[in-house]
Each structure stands twice: as C-alpha cells, then as structure tokens.
C-alpha positions as CSV (number, residue, x, y, z in Angstrom):
1,M,101.8,97.8,116.0
2,E,101.7,94.1,116.6
3,R,98.7,93.7,114.2
4,Q,100.5,95.5,111.5
5,A,103.5,93.2,111.9
6,T,101.2,90.2,111.7
7,W,99.6,91.4,108.5
8,R,103.0,92.1,107.0
9,A,104.3,88.7,107.9
10,L,101.2,87.1,106.3
11,A,101.8,89.2,103.2
12,V,105.4,88.1,102.9
13,T,104.5,84.5,103.5
14,Y,101.8,84.5,100.8
15,G,104.0,86.5,98.5
16,V,106.8,83.8,98.7
17,V,104.2,81.1,98.1
18,A,102.9,83.0,95.1
19,V,106.4,83.2,93.6
20,I,107.1,79.5,94.2
21,Q,103.8,78.6,92.6
22,L,104.5,80.9,89.6
23,Y,107.8,79.2,89.1
24,L,106.1,75.8,89.2
25,A,103.5,77.1,86.7
26,I,106.2,78.2,84.3
27,V,108.5,75.2,84.6
28,M,105.9,72.4,84.7
29,N,103.3,74.2,82.6
30,A,100.8,73.4,85.4
31,T,97.5,75.4,85.3
32,W,96.7,74.7,88.9
33,A,100.0,76.3,90.0
34,G,99.2,79.4,88.0
35,V,95.8,79.7,89.6
36,L,97.2,79.1,93.0
37,A,99.9,81.8,92.3
38,T,97.2,84.3,91.4
39,V,95.2,83.5,94.5
40,C,98.2,83.8,96.8
41,G,99.3,87.0,95.1
42,A,95.9,88.5,95.6
43,A,96.0,87.5,99.3
44,A,99.4,89.0,99.7
45,V,98.2,92.3,98.3
46,S,95.1,92.3,100.5
47,F,97.3,91.6,103.6
48,M,99.6,94.5,102.7
49,I,96.6,96.8,102.4
50,A,95.4,95.6,105.8
51,A,98.8,96.3,107.3
52,G,98.7,99.8,106.0
53,R,95.4,100.6,107.6
54,R,95.4,102.4,110.9
55,R,93.3,101.2,113.8
56,I,90.8,103.5,115.4
57,P,91.8,104.0,119.0
58,E,89.2,103.6,121.7
59,P,88.4,106.8,123.6
60,D,90.2,107.1,126.9
61,D,88.6,110.2,128.4
62,G,87.0,108.5,131.4
63,A,83.7,108.2,129.6
64,A,81.8,104.9,129.6
65,V,82.5,102.8,126.5
66,Q,79.5,100.7,125.3
67,H,80.2,97.6,123.3
68,A,77.5,95.5,121.7
69,G,76.2,93.0,124.2
70,R,78.5,94.1,127.0
71,P,77.9,96.4,130.0
72,A,79.4,99.9,129.9
73,V,83.0,100.0,131.0
74,T,84.7,103.1,132.6
75,S,88.3,103.8,132.8
76,T,88.0,105.4,136.3
77,P,88.8,103.4,139.4
78,P,86.0,102.5,141.7
79,S,85.3,105.0,144.5
80,A,86.0,104.4,148.2
81,T,82.3,104.1,148.8
82,S,81.9,101.1,146.6
83,P,79.1,98.7,147.7
84,Y,81.6,95.9,147.6
85,D,83.8,97.5,150.3
86,H,83.0,96.0,153.7
87,P,84.4,97.5,156.8
88,G,86.8,95.4,158.8
C-alpha cells in the first residue's frame, strides 16, 4: 500500500509541474516549457500506471524462498536442536 501511495504522490507532483509548464508555454510562447510539460505529463501518466499495478506477494507457506545471489530463507523458526544452541 505504501508503494502505491508513493507512486500516486509522484504522479500528482509531476502532473502539477506539467500544468505549470503548460501555462508558461502558452503565456510566454516558450517551446522549452511545452517540451517540459509533455515530458512531465508522460511521467505523471506512467506513475499512475505504476500505482495501479499490484505487487506479487511472496509465498509464505513455510517453503524456502530463493533469491538471486542470496541463500535460501525459510519462514519457520529454528529448531531446538540448532547447532548454535550451547547448553548452559
């Protein structure tokens, strides 16, 4: 949920910048402002698309999860006979 809020905030920010740049392009007849408005508008649309996508949740069935370059991680706690347990 936090990632979606971040993408939406970025989309709103870039959308506001695009509107301001479009205003400057019209009032000042500045080509650079029109180009910047187009770029910011495209970024705002892409951020809204990113906000709408769902994340794929990681499996939590106790099975080992293997990530590239990392050792397997399990969601089960270590057993009482762990080699790291030392008696008294």
